[in-house]
C-alpha positions in Angstrom: 88.6 125.1 104.7 87.2 123.1 107.1 90.5 121.4 107.7 89.8 119.4 111.1 93.1 117.8 111.3 94.9 119.3 114.3 98.1 119.5 112.5 96.8 120.8 109.2 94.9 123.6 111.4 97.9 124.5 113.1 99.9 124.0 110.2 97.5 126.1 108.2 97.4 128.9 110.9 101.3 129.4 111.1 101.2 129.7 107.1 98.5 132.2 107.5 100.3 134.3 109.9 103.1 134.9 107.4 101.3 135.3 103.9 97.3 134.7 104.4 97.4 134.6 100.2 99.7 132.2 99.8 98.2 129.9 102.7 94.8 129.7 101.0 97.1 128.9 98.1 98.6 126.0 99.5 95.4 125.1 101.3 93.9 124.6 98.1 96.3 122.8 96.3 96.6 119.9 99.2 92.7 119.9 99.2 92.5 119.5 95.3 95.1 117.0 95.5 93.3 114.6 98.0 89.8 115.6 95.9 88.2 117.1 98.9 89.2 118.2 102.6 87.5 115.0 104.1 89.9 112.7 102.6 92.5 115.5 103.3 91.8 115.6 106.9 91.5 111.8 106.8 94.5 110.9 105.2 98.1 110.2 107.3 100.0 111.8 104.6 98.2 115.3 104.4 100.4 117.1 106.6 103.6 115.5 104.4 101.9 117.0 101.4 101.0 120.2 102.5 104.5 120.7 104.1 105.7 119.8 100.9 103.6 122.2 98.6 104.6 124.9 101.1 108.4 124.5 100.8 107.7 124.3 97.1 105.8 127.7 97.0 108.1 130.9 96.0 106.8 132.3 99.4 107.1 130.0 101.9 110.4 128.4 100.5 112.1 131.4 101.7 111.7 130.2 105.4 112.6 126.4 105.0 113.4 126.6 108.9 110.5 128.0 110.2 108.4 125.3 107.9 110.5 122.6 108.6 110.0 123.1 112.4 106.1 123.8 112.4 106.1 120.4 110.4 108.0 118.7 112.9 105.8 119.4 115.9 103.7 117.1 114.3 105.8 114.9 112.2 107.2 113.3 115.6 110.7 114.7 114.6 112.4 115.9 117.9 115.7 116.9 116.6 115.4 120.6 116.4 113.5 120.7 120.1 116.6 118.2 121.5 118.9 120.5 119.5 117.6 123.9 121.3 117.4 122.2 124.6 120.6 119.8 124.5 122.6 122.1 127.1 119.9 122.3 129.6 118.8 119.7 132.3 115.5 118.2 132.5 113.4 118.7 135.7 113.9 114.8 136.5 117.9 115.7 136.7 117.9 118.5 138.6 115.2 116.8 141.5 117.5 114.2 141.3 120.9 116.3 142.8 
Protein backbone atom coordinates (compact mmCIF):
# COMPACT_ATOMS: atom_id res chain seq x y z
CA UNK A 1 0.00 0.00 0.00
CA UNK A 2 3.08 2.23 0.18
CA UNK A 3 2.06 3.80 3.47
CA UNK A 4 4.94 5.95 4.72
CA UNK A 5 3.30 8.05 7.41
CA UNK A 6 4.36 6.34 10.69
CA UNK A 7 0.92 6.77 12.29
CA UNK A 8 -0.79 5.16 9.29
CA UNK A 9 1.72 2.31 9.21
CA UNK A 10 1.21 1.46 12.89
CA UNK A 11 -2.56 1.83 12.71
CA UNK A 12 -2.67 -0.39 9.62
CA UNK A 13 -0.39 -2.97 11.27
CA UNK A 14 -2.61 -3.11 14.33
CA UNK A 15 -5.68 -3.63 12.14
CA UNK A 16 -3.83 -6.23 10.07
CA UNK A 17 -3.02 -8.23 13.20
CA UNK A 18 -6.75 -8.48 13.94
CA UNK A 19 -8.05 -9.05 10.42
CA UNK A 20 -5.77 -8.87 7.37
CA UNK A 21 -8.62 -8.78 4.86
CA UNK A 22 -10.54 -6.04 6.63
CA UNK A 23 -7.35 -4.04 7.15
CA UNK A 24 -6.73 -4.16 3.41
CA UNK A 25 -10.31 -3.04 2.74
CA UNK A 26 -9.99 -0.10 5.13
CA UNK A 27 -6.63 0.89 3.64
CA UNK A 28 -8.01 0.75 0.10
CA UNK A 29 -11.08 2.74 1.11
CA UNK A 30 -8.88 5.40 2.72
CA UNK A 31 -6.47 5.56 -0.21
CA UNK A 32 -9.39 5.89 -2.62
CA UNK A 33 -10.88 8.67 -0.49
CA UNK A 34 -7.63 10.66 -0.76
CA UNK A 35 -7.22 9.72 -4.43
CA UNK A 36 -3.85 8.08 -3.90
CA UNK A 37 -1.35 6.91 -1.30
CA UNK A 38 0.91 9.94 -1.64
CA UNK A 39 -1.95 12.30 -0.81
CA UNK A 40 -3.02 10.10 2.10
CA UNK A 41 0.52 10.01 3.52
CA UNK A 42 0.79 13.80 3.30
CA UNK A 43 -2.65 14.76 4.59
CA UNK A 44 -2.88 15.73 8.26
CA UNK A 45 -6.33 14.10 8.42
CA UNK A 46 -5.24 10.77 6.94
CA UNK A 47 -5.17 8.92 10.24
CA UNK A 48 -8.52 10.37 11.31
CA UNK A 49 -10.14 9.22 8.09
CA UNK A 50 -8.60 5.73 8.31
CA UNK A 51 -9.84 5.52 11.89
CA UNK A 52 -13.31 6.60 10.79
CA UNK A 53 -13.48 3.95 8.09
CA UNK A 54 -12.12 1.30 10.48
CA UNK A 55 -14.65 2.02 13.21
CA UNK A 56 -17.49 1.92 10.69
CA UNK A 57 -16.47 -1.51 9.43
CA UNK A 58 -18.45 -4.47 10.68
CA UNK A 59 -15.27 -6.20 11.87
CA UNK A 60 -13.35 -3.39 13.54
CA UNK A 61 -16.46 -1.67 14.85
CA UNK A 62 -16.66 -4.49 17.39
CA UNK A 63 -13.26 -3.48 18.74
CA UNK A 64 -13.82 0.22 19.30
CA UNK A 65 -11.73 0.30 22.49
CA UNK A 66 -8.72 -1.10 20.68
CA UNK A 67 -9.22 1.10 17.63
CA UNK A 68 -9.59 4.21 19.81
CA UNK A 69 -6.52 3.31 21.86
CA UNK A 70 -4.34 2.86 18.78
CA UNK A 71 -5.72 6.03 17.24
CA UNK A 72 -5.13 8.05 20.41
CA UNK A 73 -1.48 6.98 20.53
CA UNK A 74 -0.85 9.08 17.42
CA UNK A 75 -3.58 11.64 17.71
CA UNK A 76 -2.14 13.36 20.77
CA UNK A 77 -4.96 12.19 23.00
CA UNK A 78 -3.42 10.99 26.20
CA UNK A 79 -6.64 10.48 28.16
CA UNK A 80 -6.57 6.69 28.02
CA UNK A 81 -2.94 6.51 29.11
CA UNK A 82 -3.55 9.01 31.90
CA UNK A 83 -6.45 6.92 33.18
CA UNK A 84 -4.27 3.82 33.22
CA UNK A 85 -1.42 5.50 35.10
CA UNK A 86 -3.36 7.90 37.34
CA UNK A 87 -2.65 5.88 40.48
CA UNK A 88 1.04 5.48 39.79
CA UNK A 89 3.78 7.87 40.84
CA UNK A 90 6.13 9.25 38.23
CA UNK A 91 9.88 8.64 38.40
CA UNK A 92 10.29 12.32 39.28
CA UNK A 93 7.91 11.97 42.23
CA UNK A 94 9.73 8.86 43.44
CA UNK A 95 13.17 10.55 43.26
CA UNK A 96 11.83 13.63 45.10
CA UNK A 97 11.26 11.59 48.25
